[in-house]
N, C-alpha and C positions, 0 to 999 in steps of 0.2 A: 141120427141125422134128423135135424129139426125141419120144420115146414119151411123155414127161411132159407135154408140151405138148398132145399129142392127147388124152391121158386128161383132163387138166384142161379143155379145150374141150368134150369129151363129157360130163363130169360136170356143168359149167356149164349145157349144153344141156338135159341130163335134169331137173336141178333147176328151169330155167325151164318146161319143159313141165308138171311136176307143180304148179308155182305157177300157171300160167295155167289149167290144166284143172281145178285144185282147186274153184273156185266153182261151176262147171257140174256137175261130178261129185258134189260135195257136196249141192247142192240136188236133183239127180236122185235121189240116195240116200235123202234125207229124204222127198221125194215118194213114192218107190217104196215105202218102208217104211209111211208112212201109207195108202197105197192098199192094201197087203198086209193091213194091220191091219183096214182097213175091209172087205175081202173076207173075212177070217177071221170077224168079228164078224157079218157079215150072211150068211154062208155063200154068197156068190155065187162061183161057180167059173169065171168067164170069164176066160180068159188073156190076150185082147186088151184088156181094160179098163185094164191098167195103162200101156199105151203113150201114149195121148193126154196124160194128165197129165205124164208124164216129159218128153215133147216141148214141152209148154208150159212146164214148169219150166225146161228148157234155154233156151227162147227167152227167158223172162224173165231168167234169169241172164246171157245174153249181152247183153240190153237194159240191165241194170243195170251190169254189170261189162265190158262190150265195150270200152269206150274205154281203160279201165285195161289191159285185156289187149293191145289193139293197141299202145299206147304202150310197154308193157314189151317186147313183141316187136321194135318198131321201135328201141328203146334197145339191145337185144341185138345186133341185125343191124348198126346203126351202129358200135358197139363192136368187133365182130369185123371188120367190114370196114376201120374205120379203123386197126386194129391188124394188118392183114394183112401189112404189110411187115416187121414183126417176126417172122412165121412162116415167110416165105418167103425162101431165101436163093439 
């Protein structure tokens, strides 16, 4: 296995992580921003108020995109394991 192959596998894995985590992180970011604006407008300075909506948003994102995320990860693992014979000599 050459260094280029290792770098290519690592790059593909990192891009897959960004792609799969993107919906959950994006929705959490939007909800966090909305709660922060609400706190600024109402002058509520409770630091723990933001956690419950963000957790709920993450659960909603997983419920919506979870099957797609799992399918994407399974396809990547199948492709990686299926082509293992090309990498090992």
